[in-house]
N, C-alpha and C positions, 0 to 999 in steps of 0.2 A: 504494498498501498504505500505511494507515495504523497509527496506532499498536496496537491492537488484532490485527488482524491478523499484524503484525511478532513481538507477544507469544507469540500461539497458535504463530507458527513457532519462536521461541528454546525455548519449552516443547517442542512438538515433537518438536523435535532433541536435547531434554535428556533424555528420554523414551527416545527412542530411542538413545542414548551410553549410557547407563545400561542400557537392554537388552541392548546389545552386548558392556557391561566382565560382567554377571553372566552372560551364555550362552557368552561365549568360554573360559572354563575347561573348561566341557561338552564345546564340541565340539573342543577342541585332545584332550581326553582318549581323546574317541571316536575320533579318527583316530588318536591314538599306539595303543590298544587294537587298532585292527583291522589298523594295521604290524605288530604284536605277532603278531598271529593268523596274517596271513597269512606272515612269517616261520617262524612256528613250523610250520607247514603244507609250506612248501618244504623244510625242514632236511634231512629223509632224502634227497629227491631230489638235492638238493646235494650231502650227504654222500657219498650212492651216485656220483654223478655223477665225484666226485672221487677214489673209490677203485677206480672202473671195474665197478663191480658193478650189479647189477638192484637198481632201488628197492625197500625191505620195507615190506609193511603191518605196523601193528598190532608193532614192534614193542616188547619189553618186557624191560626189561635187570633187573637183582638187583643187591646189591651181594656176591654173592658167599657169603653165608649167609641161609637162608632170613627170615621174620619171624619174629620170638618174640614172644608175650603175655607181660607183663608177671603176675608174680603176687606173690598176698599173702604175705607169710612169717610 
C-alpha cells in the first residue's frame, strides 16, 4: 500500500465518519419517535389490562366543559 492509497483510505474514512456524525442525530430521532408512537398505541390496552376492563377504541376525553369559541368584544 503506497502513500496515495493510504491517503485515499484516510479520506474515505474521514468522509464516512462525518456522514455518520451528520446522520446519527436523525436516526436517533426516528427511533425515539417510533418508540413513543408504539407506547401511545399500547397505552389504552395497558390501562384496560390494569383496570381489568376490555380495551376501548377511540376514547375521547373532555375536561368537563365544552369547547368554547373566543368572541371579540
